[in-house]
N, C-alpha and C positions, 0 to 999 in steps of 0.2 A: 774919290773913287780910287780904289786900289788896283794896281796892275799886277801882272804875274810876278811873283817873287817878293812883293811887299806884304808885310803882315798888317792886316786890318781886321777889325771885328765890328759887327753891327752894333754891339752893345756899347762900345766906346764912342761911336759916332752919334748916338742919340742921347741928348741931355734931357732927362725927365725931372731933375731936381732932387733925386735921391742920392745921398752920399753916405759915407760911413757914419757920420755924426747923427744923422736922422735915424738910421737903422739902430745904432747903439742907444740913442735916446728913447726910441720906441720900446726896445727891449727892457731898458731900465724902468720905464714907466710901467710896463707889464709886471716886472718883478715887484715893484712897489705896491701895485694893486693886489697881487697875490699875497704879499707879505701882510698887507693890511687886513685882508680877509682871513688869513691864518691867525693873526693876532686876535681878531674878534672871536674866532673859533676857539682859541686857547683860553681866553677870558671866560667865555660862556661854557666851556667844557663840552663842546659839541663833538669834535672829530679830531683825534690825535694825528692822523695822517695829514690833514689839511693844516693843522698847527705846525707840524714839523716842516712841511713844505714852505709855509710862510716864513718860518725862522731861517731855513736854509737860503731861500731866495732873498730875504732881508740881509743876510750875511754877504751874499754875492754882490748885491746891488748898490751898497752905499759907502764904499771906501773903508778906511781903517776903523772908524767908530762903529759903522754898521756891522763890520765883520766881528768885532768884539762883542757887541750886543746880540748879534745873531747867534754867535757861538754860545754865549751865556744862555740864550733862550733855548737852544737845542739841548744843552746839558740839563737845564731845569725841567724841560719837557720829558726827558728820559728819566729823570728822578721821580717825576710825579705822574707817570703813565697810568697808575691805577685810578686816578681821578676821572678818567675819560670813559 
């Protein structure tokens, strides 16, 4: 219980098991799923916007190797945009 003059917040007193690692992990999993859907869209030639979103999120989500591959995917999609 905080008294007058002490700083306290209800959010720091309640432990619900959510920390920054679980939030970041959930975001990276969502990025991976969208990148996978975007990759399927690029291979099938369905939607250029979805393919670009998948390539961009793939570049964000998977470190240096993913960044290089995602950047290459974005460049290749821009070069072949008439196929969609």
